Rosetta silent file (secondary structure, phi, psi, omega in degrees, C-alpha in Angstrom):
SEQUENCE: MNDDKGNGMETYFEYRHTVGFEETNLVGNVYYVNYLRWQGRCREMFLKERAPAVLEELRDDLKLFTLRVDCEFFAEITAFDELSIRMRLVDLAQTQLEFAFDYVRQDPGGGETLVARGRQRVACMRGPNSRTVPSRVPESLTRALDPYAHPAPALAGRAS
SCORE:     score description
SCORE:     0.000 S_00000001
   1 L     0.000  153.388  178.883  -18.128   -5.048   14.120 S_00000001
   2 L  -147.066  163.954  175.684  -17.910   -8.789   13.656 S_00000001
   3 L  -125.751   99.176 -172.983  -15.619  -11.699   14.227 S_00000001
   4 H   -73.617  113.222  176.210  -15.884  -13.909   11.169 S_00000001
   5 H    54.326   30.111  173.960  -15.736  -17.603   12.129 S_00000001
   6 H    72.278   12.206 -177.745  -13.678  -16.834   15.225 S_00000001
   7 L   -89.549    1.496  176.821  -10.545  -15.861   13.315 S_00000001
   8 L    77.686    2.647 -177.825  -10.394  -12.399   14.875 S_00000001
   9 L  -107.948  127.014  176.002  -10.536  -10.644   11.502 S_00000001
  10 L   -73.610  133.567  178.484  -13.290   -8.217   10.617 S_00000001
  11 L  -119.012  -14.377  177.902  -14.626   -8.901    7.151 S_00000001
  12 L  -153.360  154.665  170.955  -17.678   -6.609    7.050 S_00000001
  13 E   -91.195  134.666 -173.786  -19.198   -3.657    8.833 S_00000001
  14 E  -115.875  131.900  172.545  -22.553   -4.640   10.291 S_00000001
  15 E  -118.169  124.690  179.899  -25.677   -2.544   10.819 S_00000001
  16 E   -94.793  141.473 -177.648  -28.542   -4.251   12.685 S_00000001
  17 E  -146.444  137.413  171.900  -32.145   -3.367   11.846 S_00000001
  18 E  -103.824  123.334 -177.920  -35.592   -4.519   12.947 S_00000001
  19 L   -66.628  134.155  178.107  -38.147   -4.226   10.136 S_00000001
  20 L  -106.988  162.634  178.821  -41.114   -2.015   11.003 S_00000001
  21 H   -55.547  -37.488 -176.366  -44.691   -1.993    9.690 S_00000001
  22 H   -65.827  -12.865 -179.737  -44.026    1.290    7.850 S_00000001
  23 H   -96.148    4.465 -178.642  -41.438   -0.545    5.700 S_00000001
  24 E  -111.067  162.414  177.807  -43.935   -3.096    4.392 S_00000001
  25 L   -96.873 -170.640 -174.997  -46.579   -2.939    1.657 S_00000001
  26 L   -62.136  -29.433 -179.961  -50.239   -3.933    1.798 S_00000001
  27 L   -92.962    2.739  173.477  -49.522   -7.665    1.654 S_00000001
  28 L    96.877   -0.685  177.415  -46.902   -7.453    4.404 S_00000001
  29 E   -85.480  155.279  175.200  -43.659   -7.725    2.386 S_00000001
  30 E   -69.836  130.492  177.663  -40.885   -5.181    2.712 S_00000001
  31 L   -68.839  134.509 -170.176  -41.149   -2.555   -0.035 S_00000001
  32 L   -56.017  -34.012 -176.119  -38.037   -2.764   -2.264 S_00000001
  33 H   -62.915  -23.028  179.353  -36.959    0.872   -1.805 S_00000001
  34 H   -66.427  -31.605  177.718  -36.216    0.142    1.862 S_00000001
  35 H   -60.848  -39.853  178.785  -33.319   -2.136    0.902 S_00000001
  36 H   -69.971  -38.318  177.313  -31.672    0.868   -0.781 S_00000001
  37 H   -60.870  -41.139 -179.399  -32.460    3.047    2.228 S_00000001
  38 H   -68.052  -31.698  174.115  -30.756    0.482    4.487 S_00000001
  39 H   -59.388  -47.535  179.807  -27.639    0.556    2.297 S_00000001
  40 H   -62.137  -41.308 -179.990  -27.433    4.298    2.895 S_00000001
  41 H   -65.418  -41.371  177.494  -28.049    3.891    6.621 S_00000001
  42 H   -60.666  -45.281  179.200  -25.332    1.225    6.892 S_00000001
  43 H   -61.935  -42.945  178.780  -22.890    3.517    5.079 S_00000001
  44 H   -62.012  -44.301 -178.674  -23.827    6.438    7.382 S_00000001
  45 H   -67.200  -33.562  174.390  -23.355    4.355   10.531 S_00000001
  46 H   -60.300  -48.030 -179.618  -19.974    3.179    9.216 S_00000001
  47 H   -61.651  -43.098 -179.542  -18.874    6.804    8.809 S_00000001
  48 H   -62.709  -45.289 -174.372  -20.168    7.733   12.271 S_00000001
  49 H   -85.494  -34.683 -170.452  -18.532    4.779   14.033 S_00000001
  50 H  -115.131  -16.948 -175.964  -15.371    4.127   11.989 S_00000001
  51 L  -140.235   55.837 -177.610  -14.550    7.280   10.020 S_00000001
  52 H   -60.553  -26.677  177.831  -15.582   10.378   12.023 S_00000001
  53 H   -63.220  -31.626  178.609  -12.865   12.440   10.296 S_00000001
  54 H   -68.780  -35.634  176.624  -14.766   11.940    7.020 S_00000001
  55 H   -59.390  -39.046  176.665  -17.892   13.406    8.651 S_00000001
  56 H   -62.787  -41.264  179.417  -15.872   16.569    9.326 S_00000001
  57 H   -66.697  -33.883  177.076  -14.839   16.676    5.668 S_00000001
  58 H   -66.704  -31.350  176.527  -18.491   16.244    4.637 S_00000001
  59 H   -72.139  -22.804  179.103  -19.345   19.306    6.744 S_00000001
  60 H   -86.229  -98.586 -178.353  -16.649   21.169    4.821 S_00000001
  61 L  -132.940    1.332  177.278  -16.728   20.514    1.051 S_00000001
  62 E   -70.540  138.616  175.225  -16.463   16.735    0.508 S_00000001
  63 E  -129.745  137.337  175.379  -19.493   15.187   -1.179 S_00000001
  64 E  -108.648  104.990 -179.214  -20.206   11.476   -1.596 S_00000001
  65 E   -93.625  124.514  175.222  -22.333   11.040   -4.717 S_00000001
  66 E   -80.203  118.373 -177.245  -24.062    7.699   -5.148 S_00000001
  67 E   -91.086  -34.168 -175.276  -23.621    6.808   -8.827 S_00000001
  68 E  -156.458  140.694  171.432  -25.314    3.407   -8.889 S_00000001
  69 E  -135.407  150.199  172.067  -27.210    1.075   -6.567 S_00000001
  70 E  -150.617  163.530  179.200  -28.652   -2.361   -7.129 S_00000001
  71 E  -154.571  132.865  176.619  -30.211   -5.118   -5.131 S_00000001
  72 E  -113.079  131.320 -173.222  -30.991   -8.756   -5.899 S_00000001
  73 E  -104.879  135.970 -178.677  -33.676  -10.424   -3.796 S_00000001
  74 L  -114.927  -29.254 -177.736  -33.612  -14.075   -2.686 S_00000001
  75 L  -152.648  152.141  179.159  -36.327  -14.305    0.004 S_00000001
  76 L   -81.274  150.575  172.354  -39.110  -12.121    1.374 S_00000001
  77 L  -127.553  157.951 -175.531  -38.924  -10.435    4.748 S_00000001
  78 E  -134.728  177.793 -179.047  -41.731   -8.999    6.844 S_00000001
  79 L   -54.791  138.969  177.662  -42.348   -6.736    9.834 S_00000001
  80 L    74.637    5.469  168.746  -40.268   -7.529   12.932 S_00000001
  81 L   -66.277  141.656  176.972  -37.716   -9.606   11.059 S_00000001
  82 E   -95.682  122.809 -177.743  -34.264   -8.948   12.509 S_00000001
  83 E  -114.686  149.666  168.140  -31.750   -8.034    9.809 S_00000001
  84 E  -118.181  116.584  175.518  -28.022   -7.701    9.664 S_00000001
  85 E   -98.830  117.125 -172.852  -26.902   -5.467    6.783 S_00000001
  86 E  -112.343  119.419 -174.944  -23.232   -6.309    6.159 S_00000001
  87 E  -106.549  135.184  173.470  -21.095   -3.933    4.120 S_00000001
  88 E  -129.543  153.521  172.394  -17.764   -4.737    2.441 S_00000001
  89 E   -88.908  123.522  179.405  -15.513   -2.699    0.197 S_00000001
  90 E  -111.781  -14.162  177.511  -15.163   -4.451   -3.177 S_00000001
  91 E  -154.585  134.954  175.816  -13.451   -1.748   -5.237 S_00000001
  92 E  -131.317  112.940  175.975  -11.338    1.299   -4.422 S_00000001
  93 L  -108.221 -175.295 -177.475  -10.293    3.586   -7.259 S_00000001
  94 L   -62.269  -41.691 -175.159   -8.689    7.047   -7.035 S_00000001
  95 L  -121.959    0.850 -176.422  -12.012    8.911   -6.796 S_00000001
  96 E  -134.417  157.003  177.723  -14.614    6.136   -6.435 S_00000001
  97 E  -131.954  150.852  170.645  -15.587    3.300   -4.107 S_00000001
  98 E  -130.354  130.291  179.996  -17.845    0.307   -4.549 S_00000001
  99 E  -111.023  148.274  170.086  -19.543   -1.426   -1.647 S_00000001
 100 E  -113.353  144.195 -179.659  -21.302   -4.791   -1.468 S_00000001
 101 E  -127.365  129.451  170.400  -24.137   -5.379    0.990 S_00000001
 102 E  -106.447  131.170  176.940  -25.465   -8.689    2.268 S_00000001
 103 E  -104.185  111.643 -173.369  -28.905   -8.591    3.873 S_00000001
 104 E  -117.965  121.900  175.686  -29.064  -11.452    6.368 S_00000001
 105 E   -81.707  132.350  175.546  -32.188  -12.359    8.336 S_00000001
 106 E   -85.890  107.881 -175.053  -31.478  -13.535   11.872 S_00000001
 107 L   -83.527  151.661  174.407  -33.708  -16.590   12.144 S_00000001
 108 L   -57.362  140.762 -178.675  -35.245  -17.894   15.380 S_00000001
 109 L    91.312    0.338  174.291  -32.944  -20.487   16.869 S_00000001
 110 L    95.214   -2.957  178.441  -29.776  -18.674   15.834 S_00000001
 111 L   -78.032  172.680  177.721  -29.668  -19.440   12.110 S_00000001
 112 E  -134.561  146.010  175.928  -29.163  -16.919    9.320 S_00000001
 113 E  -130.861  124.876  174.433  -30.691  -16.581    5.855 S_00000001
 114 E   -72.666  114.706 -175.994  -29.245  -14.438    3.076 S_00000001
 115 E  -103.218  -20.031  178.685  -32.351  -12.596    1.825 S_00000001
 116 E  -164.101  161.962  175.593  -30.773  -10.079   -0.573 S_00000001
 117 E  -141.023  136.327 -178.469  -27.480   -8.792   -1.897 S_00000001
 118 E  -136.455  171.196  176.647  -26.761   -5.283   -3.157 S_00000001
 119 E  -139.573  157.847  179.975  -24.042   -2.984   -4.452 S_00000001
 120 E  -149.230  127.747  176.987  -23.406    0.720   -4.359 S_00000001
 121 E  -107.771  130.096 -173.912  -20.905    2.817   -6.364 S_00000001
 122 E  -127.759  137.743  175.404  -19.900    6.153   -4.829 S_00000001
 123 E  -110.246  139.596  174.035  -17.845    9.045   -6.211 S_00000001
 124 E   -91.906  130.356 -178.567  -15.937   11.520   -4.057 S_00000001
 125 E  -133.813  156.822  175.268  -16.388   15.123   -5.177 S_00000001
 126 E  -140.114  158.703  176.269  -15.341   18.522   -3.822 S_00000001
 127 L   112.727  171.766  179.458  -16.243   22.109   -4.481 S_00000001
 128 L   -65.503  156.484 -175.016  -19.358   24.269   -4.457 S_00000001
 129 H   -52.905  -34.580 -178.480  -22.592   22.691   -5.704 S_00000001
 130 H   -79.919  -15.329 -175.887  -22.420   24.474   -9.042 S_00000001
 131 H  -139.984   50.669  178.150  -18.787   23.447   -9.677 S_00000001
 132 L   -76.275  145.906  179.271  -18.072   20.098   -8.041 S_00000001
 133 E  -132.908  152.541  177.479  -15.124   18.139   -9.361 S_00000001
 134 E   -57.619  145.254 -178.074  -13.917   14.568   -8.724 S_00000001
 135 L  -136.843  150.436  177.703  -11.668   14.265   -5.699 S_00000001
 136 L   -59.770  146.995  174.133   -9.401   11.564   -4.337 S_00000001
 137 L   -62.292  126.768 -177.951  -10.953    9.230   -1.774 S_00000001
 138 L   -58.030  140.627 -179.620   -9.853   10.718    1.571 S_00000001
 139 H   -57.072  -38.072 -179.900   -6.989    8.866    3.249 S_00000001
 140 H   -63.594  -31.762  178.347   -8.969    8.656    6.490 S_00000001
 141 H   -75.230  -42.639  178.892  -11.730    6.812    4.617 S_00000001
 142 H   -63.162  -38.262  177.114   -9.391    4.353    2.903 S_00000001
 143 H   -64.129  -43.501 -179.011   -7.780    3.567    6.288 S_00000001
 144 H   -66.208  -31.817 -177.740  -11.186    3.029    7.910 S_00000001
 145 H   -84.446  -15.834 -174.345  -12.305    0.760    5.051 S_00000001
 146 H   -50.173  -44.958 -179.684   -9.142   -1.348    4.926 S_00000001
 147 H   -65.607  -17.027 -174.240  -10.428   -4.126    7.258 S_00000001
 148 H  -105.956   12.745 -178.493  -13.577   -4.481    5.108 S_00000001
 149 E   -87.294   86.603 -176.691  -11.875   -4.774    1.710 S_00000001
 150 L  -143.098  148.093  174.832  -12.881   -8.301    0.774 S_00000001
 151 L   -67.485  160.749  179.410  -14.623   -9.992   -2.141 S_00000001
 152 L   -64.747  139.167  175.940  -18.200  -11.170   -1.719 S_00000001
 153 L   -73.538  169.281  176.301  -18.541  -14.591   -0.065 S_00000001
 154 L   -63.629  161.373 -176.157  -20.327  -17.479   -1.766 S_00000001
 155 L   -79.379   48.181  176.940  -24.120  -17.470   -1.644 S_00000001
 156 L   -61.470  136.718  178.239  -24.371  -19.803    1.337 S_00000001
 157 L    84.617    3.227 -178.725  -27.880  -19.823    2.709 S_00000001
 158 L   -65.398  134.126  177.315  -29.438  -18.531   -0.491 S_00000001
 159 L   -72.354  144.725  179.938  -33.118  -19.354   -0.783 S_00000001
 160 L   -95.706    0.000    0.000  -34.037  -21.384   -3.832 S_00000001
């Protein structure tokens, strides 16, 4: 949860993460696939904390298929960097959702640096694995996402 600029309105769901050695490559940078992994983890934590009814539907026959992911990198991060992965809803269709993710490094001294930005398109499906069909986005999910339905902010803090 967040309080954007003290206005009392949530604009993104936030997942905090400390980068570990296992997420870096031989030269000490974070391996790119971890950014995609963190998108998934942020989405999972959102469901756990804000949409538990959707978790019940996932145990039944709802499936959330990731159709597309992307990530644009602005600055490198390394082990023990403190990250805030901030998720917003940028598109809601009848059977699909699109999320935007800002990866923000928490800098010593209280500053923040936008280190990457990503997107993820998800389709809701139902039915047995051999015969899944598109399904409407569950009402409980649209209600849970409503506070986070905002366009991406400007690239303040972007590294040059």
